[in-house]
C-alpha positions as CSV (number, residue, x, y, z in Angstrom):
1,M,-3.0,-9.5,-2.5
2,L,-5.3,-6.8,-1.8
3,Q,-2.5,-5.5,-0.2
4,G,-0.2,-5.5,-3.3
5,L,-3.7,-4.5,-5.5
6,L,-3.9,-1.4,-2.8
7,G,-0.6,-0.4,-4.0
8,L,-0.8,-0.3,-7.3
9,F,-3.9,1.9,-7.0
10,A,-2.0,3.8,-4.5
11,F,1.3,4.7,-6.9
12,I,-0.8,5.3,-9.4
13,S,-2.8,7.5,-8.2
14,L,-0.2,9.6,-6.1
15,A,1.5,10.1,-9.6
16,W,-2.0,11.3,-10.6
17,I,-2.9,13.2,-8.0
18,F,0.8,15.2,-8.9
19,S,-0.1,15.2,-12.8
20,E,0.6,18.6,-14.7
21,N,-2.8,17.5,-16.5
22,R,-5.1,15.1,-15.1
23,R,-7.2,15.2,-17.6
24,A,-4.5,13.8,-20.5
25,V,-4.0,11.0,-18.5
26,R,-5.0,7.9,-21.0
27,P,-6.1,4.8,-19.7
28,G,-4.7,3.1,-21.8
29,L,-1.5,3.9,-21.0
30,I,-2.0,2.9,-17.8
31,A,-3.8,-0.5,-19.0
32,T,-0.5,-1.2,-21.5
33,G,2.0,-0.1,-18.6
34,L,0.4,-2.6,-15.8
35,G,0.5,-5.1,-18.7
36,L,4.0,-4.3,-19.8
37,Q,5.2,-5.0,-16.4
38,F,3.4,-7.8,-14.9
39,G,3.9,-9.8,-18.4
40,V,8.1,-8.8,-17.8
41,G,7.3,-10.5,-14.5
42,L,5.5,-13.5,-15.3
43,L,8.0,-13.9,-18.3
44,L,11.2,-13.2,-15.7
45,L,9.7,-15.1,-13.0
46,K,7.2,-18.1,-13.9
47,V,9.3,-19.1,-17.1
48,P,11.7,-21.6,-17.1
49,G,15.2,-20.7,-18.9
50,A,13.5,-16.9,-19.8
51,Q,16.0,-15.2,-18.1
52,H,18.9,-16.4,-19.6
53,V,18.4,-14.1,-23.0
54,F,18.4,-11.0,-21.1
55,I,21.6,-12.6,-19.0
56,F,22.9,-12.8,-22.7
57,L,22.0,-9.2,-23.5
58,N,23.6,-8.2,-20.4
59,H,26.8,-10.1,-21.2
60,A,26.7,-6.9,-24.1
61,V,27.4,-4.5,-21.4
62,E,30.0,-6.5,-19.4
63,I,32.1,-6.6,-22.6
64,L,31.9,-2.8,-23.1
65,D,32.3,-2.7,-19.2
66,K,35.6,-4.9,-19.8
67,A,36.7,-3.1,-22.8
68,T,36.1,0.4,-20.2
69,T,38.6,-2.1,-17.7
70,A,41.3,-2.5,-20.2
71,G,41.9,1.1,-21.0
72,T,41.8,2.6,-17.4
73,S,43.6,-0.1,-16.2
74,F,46.3,0.9,-18.7
75,V,46.1,4.7,-17.6
76,F,45.1,4.3,-13.9
77,G,47.1,0.9,-12.7
78,Y,45.3,-1.1,-9.9
79,L,43.1,2.0,-9.3
80,G,41.4,2.0,-13.0
81,G,40.4,-1.9,-12.4
82,G,44.2,-3.7,-12.8
83,T,45.2,-6.1,-11.2
84,L,45.3,-6.2,-7.3
85,P,48.6,-5.5,-5.3
86,F,46.9,-7.1,-2.2
87,A,44.1,-8.8,-1.2
88,E,40.9,-7.6,-1.1
89,P,39.4,-6.9,2.5
90,W,36.0,-7.5,1.6
91,P,33.9,-7.4,-2.3
92,G,34.0,-4.0,-3.8
93,A,36.4,-2.1,-1.2
94,A,39.2,-1.6,-3.7
95,F,36.4,-0.2,-6.5
96,I,37.2,3.8,-7.3
97,F,34.2,5.2,-8.6
98,A,35.8,7.4,-10.4
99,L,38.3,5.7,-11.6
100,K,36.5,2.3,-12.2
101,A,32.7,3.2,-13.3
102,L,32.7,6.5,-14.3
103,P,35.6,6.0,-17.3
104,I,32.6,3.9,-19.5
105,I,31.1,7.7,-20.0
106,I,33.7,8.9,-21.9
107,V,34.0,5.2,-23.6
108,M,30.1,5.6,-24.7
109,S,30.7,8.8,-26.1
110,A,33.0,8.0,-28.4
111,L,31.4,4.7,-29.3
112,S,28.1,6.6,-29.9
113,S,29.5,9.4,-32.0
114,L,30.6,6.4,-33.9
115,L,27.2,4.9,-34.5
116,F,25.6,8.0,-35.3
117,Y,28.2,8.5,-38.0
118,W,27.8,4.9,-39.0
119,N,24.2,5.8,-39.4
120,I,23.1,3.0,-36.9
121,I,21.4,4.8,-34.2
122,P,19.2,6.7,-36.5
123,A,18.2,2.8,-37.9
124,V,17.4,1.6,-34.7
125,V,15.3,4.6,-33.5
126,R,12.9,4.2,-36.9
127,F,12.5,0.6,-36.0
128,F,12.1,1.4,-31.7
129,S,9.5,3.4,-33.3
130,L,7.2,1.1,-34.9
131,I,7.0,-1.2,-32.0
132,L,6.6,1.5,-29.6
133,Q,4.3,3.9,-31.0
134,R,1.9,0.9,-31.0
135,T,2.0,-0.2,-27.2
136,M,2.9,2.6,-25.3
137,H,2.6,5.5,-28.0
138,I,6.2,6.8,-27.4
139,G,8.1,7.7,-30.2
140,G,11.6,5.4,-31.5
141,A,14.1,8.3,-29.5
142,L,12.9,7.7,-26.2
143,G,12.4,4.0,-27.1
144,V,16.1,3.6,-27.1
145,G,16.6,5.7,-24.2
146,T,14.2,3.1,-22.2
147,A,16.2,0.4,-23.6
148,S,19.6,1.6,-22.7
149,N,18.9,2.6,-19.7
150,I,18.1,-1.3,-18.4
151,F,21.4,-2.4,-19.6
152,V,24.0,1.3,-19.6
153,G,23.6,3.7,-16.7
154,M,21.3,7.1,-16.7
155,V,24.3,9.0,-18.8
156,E,24.9,6.8,-20.7
157,A,21.9,5.3,-22.3
158,P,21.1,9.2,-23.1
159,L,24.4,9.4,-25.0
160,L,23.0,7.3,-27.9
161,I,20.3,9.5,-28.7
162,R,22.1,12.7,-28.0
163,P,21.2,14.6,-30.7
164,Y,17.4,13.9,-29.9
165,L,17.4,15.4,-26.9
166,L,17.2,19.1,-27.7
167,N,14.2,18.3,-29.8
168,M,12.2,15.9,-27.4
169,T,9.3,17.0,-26.2
170,R,9.2,17.5,-22.2
171,S,7.0,14.7,-21.4
172,E,9.7,12.4,-23.4
173,L,12.5,14.0,-21.6
174,F,11.1,13.9,-18.3
175,A,10.3,10.1,-18.8
176,L,13.9,9.1,-20.0
177,M,15.1,11.2,-17.1
178,T,12.6,9.0,-15.0
179,C,13.5,5.7,-16.5
180,G,17.6,6.6,-15.2
181,M,16.3,7.0,-12.0
182,A,14.0,4.0,-11.7
183,T,16.0,1.3,-13.4
184,V,20.3,0.5,-12.2
185,A,23.2,-0.2,-15.3
186,G,24.1,-3.8,-16.3
187,T,27.6,-2.9,-14.9
188,V,26.3,-3.2,-11.5
189,L,24.0,-6.0,-11.8
190,V,26.7,-8.9,-11.0
191,L,27.7,-6.7,-8.2
192,Y,24.7,-6.0,-6.2
193,A,23.7,-9.6,-7.1
194,Q,26.6,-11.3,-5.1
195,I,26.1,-8.4,-2.3
196,I,22.5,-9.6,-1.2
197,A,23.0,-13.6,-2.7
198,P,23.4,-15.2,0.6
199,V,20.0,-14.1,2.3
200,V,17.7,-13.4,-1.3
201,P,17.9,-16.7,-3.9
202,G,18.2,-16.3,-7.5
203,A,19.4,-13.0,-6.8
204,M,21.1,-12.3,-10.4
205,G,17.4,-13.1,-11.5
206,H,15.3,-10.9,-9.0
207,I,18.1,-8.0,-9.6
208,L,17.8,-8.4,-13.5
209,A,13.8,-8.4,-13.3
210,A,13.5,-5.8,-11.6
211,S,15.4,-3.3,-13.8
212,L,13.6,-5.0,-16.5
213,M,10.0,-4.6,-14.7
214,S,11.0,-1.2,-13.7
215,A,11.2,0.4,-17.2
216,P,7.8,0.0,-18.6
217,A,6.3,1.6,-14.7
218,S,9.0,3.9,-15.4
219,I,7.5,5.5,-18.5
220,M,3.7,4.8,-17.3
221,L,4.2,7.1,-14.2
222,A,5.7,9.9,-16.0
223,M,3.3,10.6,-18.9
224,I,0.7,10.5,-16.0
225,V,2.7,13.1,-13.9
226,I,3.4,14.9,-17.5
227,P,1.0,13.9,-20.3
228,E,2.0,13.9,-23.5
229,N,0.7,17.2,-25.5
230,A,3.1,17.1,-28.8
231,D,4.1,14.7,-31.5
232,S,7.1,12.4,-30.2
233,T,10.5,12.7,-31.7
234,Q,11.3,9.9,-34.3
235,G,13.3,12.0,-37.0
236,D,16.7,11.0,-38.7
237,I,19.6,13.3,-37.6
238,A,23.0,13.3,-38.5
239,S,26.0,12.4,-36.6
240,P,26.4,14.9,-34.0
241,D,29.5,16.4,-34.0
242,N,29.0,16.6,-37.4
243,A,32.2,14.3,-38.0
244,I,33.5,13.7,-41.3
245,S,35.5,10.2,-41.1
246,S,35.2,7.0,-38.6
247,M,38.3,8.7,-37.2
248,D,37.4,12.2,-36.3
249,A,33.8,10.8,-34.8
250,V,35.2,9.2,-32.2
251,T,38.1,11.8,-31.2
252,K,35.4,14.4,-31.0
253,G,33.1,12.2,-29.5
254,T,36.1,11.3,-26.7
255,A,36.4,15.2,-25.8
256,S,32.6,15.5,-25.6
257,G,33.0,12.2,-23.4
258,V,35.4,13.7,-20.9
259,Q,33.6,17.7,-20.6
260,L,31.1,15.5,-19.3
261,L,33.2,13.4,-17.2
262,I,34.3,16.1,-15.4
263,N,30.9,17.5,-15.0
264,V,29.2,14.6,-13.4
265,I,32.3,13.6,-11.0
266,G,32.4,17.5,-9.7
267,L,28.4,17.7,-9.1
268,L,28.6,14.5,-7.5
269,I,31.0,15.6,-5.0
270,V,29.0,18.8,-4.2
271,L,25.8,16.6,-3.9
272,V,26.6,13.7,-1.7
273,S,28.6,16.7,0.4
274,I,25.4,18.7,1.2
275,V,23.9,15.1,2.2
276,S,26.4,14.8,4.9
277,L,26.6,18.6,5.7
278,T,22.7,17.9,6.6
279,N,22.9,14.9,8.8
280,Q,25.8,16.6,10.6
281,I,23.8,19.7,11.5
282,L,20.6,17.0,12.2
283,G,23.9,15.5,14.4
284,L,23.4,18.3,16.8
285,I,19.1,17.7,17.5
286,P,19.0,14.9,20.6
287,D,18.9,11.6,19.8
288,V,15.0,9.7,19.0
289,A,14.5,6.4,19.9
290,N,18.4,6.0,21.1
291,A,19.7,6.6,17.7
292,P,20.8,10.0,16.4
293,L,18.7,11.7,13.7
294,T,19.8,11.6,9.9
295,L,18.1,12.2,6.6
296,E,18.1,8.2,6.1
297,R,15.7,7.5,9.6
298,L,13.9,10.5,8.7
299,L,12.6,8.9,4.9
300,G,12.8,5.6,7.0
301,W,9.6,6.6,8.9
302,V,8.0,8.2,5.5
303,M,8.8,5.3,3.1
304,S,7.4,2.9,5.9
305,P,3.9,3.0,4.8
306,L,5.0,2.9,0.9
307,V,6.8,-0.4,1.9
308,W,4.2,-1.2,3.3
309,L,1.6,-0.7,-0.2
310,A,4.3,-2.6,-1.8
311,G,3.8,-5.8,-0.1
312,V,5.6,-5.7,2.7
313,P,4.1,-7.1,6.1
314,W,3.4,-3.6,8.6
315,A,5.5,-5.0,11.3
316,E,8.0,-5.6,8.8
317,A,7.8,-1.6,7.6
318,T,9.8,0.0,9.2
319,T,13.0,-2.2,8.8
320,A,12.3,-2.3,5.0
321,G,11.1,1.7,5.2
322,T,14.8,2.1,6.7
323,L,16.5,0.1,3.8
324,M,14.4,2.4,1.2
325,G,15.5,5.8,3.1
326,T,19.1,4.6,3.2
327,K,18.6,3.8,-1.0
328,T,17.0,7.0,-1.8
329,I,19.2,9.6,0.9
330,L,22.5,7.8,-0.1
331,N,22.5,5.0,-2.2
332,E,21.4,1.1,-3.5
333,F,24.7,0.1,-3.0
334,L,24.7,0.8,0.9
335,A,20.9,-0.2,1.0
336,Y,22.0,-3.6,-0.7
337,L,24.6,-4.1,2.0
338,A,22.3,-3.4,4.5
339,L,19.8,-5.7,3.2
340,A,22.3,-8.5,3.3
341,A,23.0,-8.0,6.7
342,T,19.1,-7.7,8.2
343,S,18.5,-10.7,10.3
344,P,15.3,-12.6,9.5
345,E,13.8,-11.5,12.5
346,A,13.4,-8.7,10.8
347,L,12.6,-9.1,7.2
348,S,11.2,-12.1,6.1
349,E,12.1,-14.0,2.6
350,K,9.2,-12.7,1.0
351,S,9.9,-9.0,2.0
352,R,13.7,-9.4,1.4
353,V,12.9,-10.0,-2.0
354,I,10.3,-7.5,-2.5
355,M,12.8,-5.0,-1.2
356,T,15.7,-6.6,-3.3
357,Y,12.6,-4.9,-6.4
358,A,11.7,-1.7,-4.9
359,M,15.5,-1.0,-3.7
360,C,16.7,-1.4,-7.7
361,G,16.9,2.1,-9.5
362,F,19.3,5.0,-9.1
363,A,17.0,7.5,-7.1
364,N,19.1,9.6,-5.2
365,P,20.7,12.3,-4.5
366,G,24.1,11.6,-6.4
367,S,22.6,10.1,-9.3
368,L,20.2,13.0,-9.5
369,G,24.1,15.0,-9.5
370,I,25.0,12.3,-12.3
371,M,22.0,13.3,-14.2
372,I,22.1,16.9,-13.9
373,A,25.4,17.3,-15.4
374,G,25.1,14.6,-18.0
375,L,22.4,16.4,-19.5
376,G,23.3,19.1,-18.7
377,T,26.1,19.3,-20.9
378,M,24.3,17.1,-23.9
379,V,22.2,20.0,-24.1
380,P,22.7,23.1,-22.4
381,E,19.8,24.8,-24.0
382,R,17.6,22.9,-21.9
383,R,19.6,22.5,-18.4
384,E,17.3,25.0,-16.3
385,E,14.1,22.7,-17.4
386,I,16.3,19.2,-16.5
387,V,17.1,21.2,-13.1
388,S,13.2,22.4,-12.8
389,L,12.6,18.2,-13.7
390,G,15.5,16.5,-11.1
391,I,13.7,16.0,-8.1
392,K,10.7,15.1,-9.7
393,S,11.9,12.3,-11.5
394,V,14.0,11.0,-8.2
395,A,10.3,10.5,-6.4
396,V,8.6,8.6,-9.9
397,G,11.8,6.7,-10.1
398,T,11.4,5.6,-6.8
399,L,7.3,5.3,-7.0
400,A,8.3,3.2,-10.0
401,T,10.5,0.9,-8.4
402,L,7.7,0.4,-4.9
403,M,5.4,-0.6,-8.0
404,T,7.8,-3.0,-9.4
405,G,8.1,-4.4,-5.5
406,A,3.9,-4.5,-5.2
407,V,3.5,-6.9,-8.5
408,V,6.3,-8.8,-7.4
409,S,4.3,-8.9,-3.9
410,L,1.6,-10.4,-6.5
411,L,3.5,-12.7,-8.2
412,Y,6.0,-14.4,-6.0
């Protein structure tokens, strides 16, 4: 109990230490963020059947993913998700990221443009304004982006509020980026749950709860680091592409999505390559503890105290820290594969559950590349600001998921 409480205090304190304006941090924001996080955790972990409501919402994302797969499989065949002409040697072996995961950016771009033309998204923004102004005191645009991040990716969610991005405050923009780093898309929830199901009972429920619980934590921590000093973004904005008809909106949204997709793929290749190059350079250094140095191992040592604060026993902190390092330097997919292969002697059942939550976020260099390319294309006027906030959003997003792990260590 004390370990988890100490972790919550430590993670919030770290955000406060690096705050741009400590005096502007509102205690009410912290209380509301913690209350929402514990509330969602209690609801999903303790109330029977509550998860089915959110699983139903996630089915909407699965429908969208299925619709996208229909298009990619028609164009790319089995490479885009069509029927495989061979047996898959292991789950996910035939998953080609560029052809299966990223094309949803184009569909979301076209769909969001259409929904703006129909004035649906502006109406949703106004609705969220009324609710979130009275709870976390954030605007409707950020509220829609935050809620969307729970079910879609870090690029698809901002697409829904693209016209609002230019006028968002710096605090709102950073909070949106941080939420993208602290959650995972609904399209990968099932995949991750399948991977860890053999070692984490009720894996689907835990993965879903993790993304939901980290959303309020990410907003709270982001607004501690960069407190709000202006009015939140609420207003009505017309269709982002100045469309004159529904078909025109779809066409222009598709064109914007294609440009966005190309930028995301290019920057993703570069950043992942830089990580690999760095690891090869570190490999020239003599082995340490009978293993070569890598960014994952280095960050794993740094993460050991942090995962201990999240509730993992110290005897298991090195193993858990390495998993967290893998997640942060590479991605959460590989980290979950490593978690599934970890022996019960190395991590207890409770530690595996805590790490399921702590690793459930997109905060890594590859995702940072996707976010910078995506947001930079959507709002090029703020590209420099987005780049300057990038690394900070990864750090705060990681703190948010660790904080969720600490909450679960108290509730589990």
